[in-house]
C-alpha positions as CSV (number, residue, x, y, z in Angstrom):
1,M,107.8,123.4,84.3
2,E,105.1,125.0,86.5
3,T,105.6,124.2,90.2
4,A,102.6,122.9,92.2
5,T,102.0,126.2,94.2
6,A,98.8,126.4,96.0
7,D,96.9,129.8,96.1
8,P,97.5,131.2,99.6
9,G,93.8,131.8,100.2
10,T,92.5,128.4,99.2
11,A,91.4,125.3,101.3
12,E,94.4,123.4,100.1
13,E,96.9,126.0,101.1
14,G,95.3,125.9,104.5
15,G,95.3,122.0,104.5
16,L,99.1,122.1,103.5
17,N,100.1,124.6,106.2
18,R,97.9,122.5,109.1
19,A,99.8,119.2,107.6
20,F,103.2,120.7,107.7
21,A,102.6,122.4,111.1
22,A,101.5,119.0,112.7
23,L,104.7,117.3,111.1
24,S,106.9,119.8,112.8
25,D,106.9,117.9,115.5
26,P,109.0,115.2,116.2
27,L,107.0,113.2,118.4
28,R,104.1,113.3,115.8
29,R,106.4,112.6,113.0
30,R,107.4,109.2,115.0
31,L,103.7,108.6,115.5
32,V,102.9,109.0,111.5
33,A,105.9,106.5,111.2
34,R,104.4,104.0,113.1
35,L,100.8,104.4,111.7
36,A,102.6,103.8,108.5
37,Q,103.3,100.1,109.6
38,G,99.4,99.8,110.4
39,D,96.7,101.1,112.5
40,A,97.3,101.1,116.5
41,T,95.3,102.3,119.3
42,V,96.4,105.3,121.4
43,N,97.8,102.7,124.2
44,E,99.6,101.2,121.6
45,L,101.0,104.0,120.2
46,A,102.1,105.9,123.3
47,E,103.9,102.5,124.7
48,P,107.3,103.1,123.2
49,F,107.2,107.0,124.3
50,A,108.2,108.5,127.7
51,V,105.0,110.7,127.5
52,T,101.3,110.2,129.0
53,L,98.6,109.0,127.3
54,Q,97.2,112.5,127.4
55,A,99.9,114.0,125.8
56,V,99.8,111.1,122.9
57,S,95.8,111.8,122.5
58,K,96.7,115.8,122.0
59,H,99.5,114.7,119.4
60,L,96.9,112.5,117.9
61,K,94.2,115.5,117.8
62,V,96.7,117.6,116.0
63,L,97.4,115.1,113.3
64,E,93.6,114.3,112.9
65,E,92.8,118.0,112.6
66,A,95.2,118.3,109.9
67,G,93.8,115.4,108.1
68,L,96.8,113.1,108.1
69,I,95.2,110.5,110.5
70,T,91.6,109.3,110.9
71,R,90.1,107.4,113.9
72,S,87.2,104.6,113.9
73,R,85.6,102.3,116.4
74,D,86.0,98.6,116.1
75,A,84.0,97.0,119.1
76,Q,85.9,98.4,122.3
77,R,89.3,99.6,120.3
78,R,89.6,103.1,118.7
79,P,92.3,102.7,116.2
80,C,93.7,105.4,114.1
81,H,94.6,105.1,110.7
82,L,97.2,106.8,108.5
83,D,95.5,108.6,105.8
84,A,97.2,107.7,102.6
85,A,95.8,110.2,100.5
86,A,96.7,113.2,102.7
87,L,100.5,112.1,102.2
88,G,99.9,111.9,98.4
89,R,98.9,115.6,98.5
90,L,102.0,116.5,100.5
91,T,104.0,114.5,98.4
92,A,102.5,115.8,95.3
93,W,103.2,119.2,96.2
94,L,106.8,118.3,97.2
95,D,107.3,116.7,94.2
96,G,106.4,119.5,91.8
97,Y,109.2,121.4,93.3
98,R,111.4,118.6,93.2
99,Q,110.7,118.4,89.6
100,A,111.4,121.8,89.0
101,V,114.5,121.8,90.7
102,E,116.1,118.9,88.7
103,E,114.9,120.5,85.3
104,R,116.9,123.5,86.4
105,Y,119.9,121.2,87.0
106,E,119.4,119.3,83.9
107,R,119.5,122.4,82.0
108,L,122.8,123.7,83.7
109,D,124.2,120.0,83.2
110,A,123.7,120.6,79.3
111,L,125.0,124.2,79.6
112,L,128.3,123.2,81.0
113,A,128.6,119.9,78.8
114,S,128.0,122.3,75.8
115,E,130.5,125.1,77.2
116,E,133.1,122.3,77.7
117,H,132.6,120.8,74.3
118,H,133.2,124.4,72.8
119,H,136.4,125.0,75.0
120,D,137.6,121.2,73.6
121,H,137.2,122.4,70.2
122,D,138.9,125.6,70.4
123,Q,142.0,124.0,72.3
124,D,141.9,121.2,69.5
125,H,141.7,123.9,66.8
126,P,143.1,127.2,67.6
127,G,142.3,129.9,65.5
128,Q,139.1,128.6,64.3
129,R,135.4,129.2,65.6
């Protein structure tokens, strides 16, 4: 199985780097979690946090520059939206590695089961092989 690696010089790799860097901050991860429940304005997003609106706006700008969220204008509101496609790209990248690791463990399990079978056979039938 070939893993889902991105060429370090590609735009895809740059996008992954920006997205993972943006998600390295706990407050930004909480903002993403909140936006997963539905669109929200900066005021709505800032409400549960003990930080200024300006700080939340800066965090949202980082998420937007990383391509994880978008903003639109709805009359007087400027709601933020989670970009599901961006999260899908991160998930796909991680999933490639998860699958590779699972396949290695499955091969190891099969090898150990085979060795156990041979060991059991040798104990049941000494001198035969």
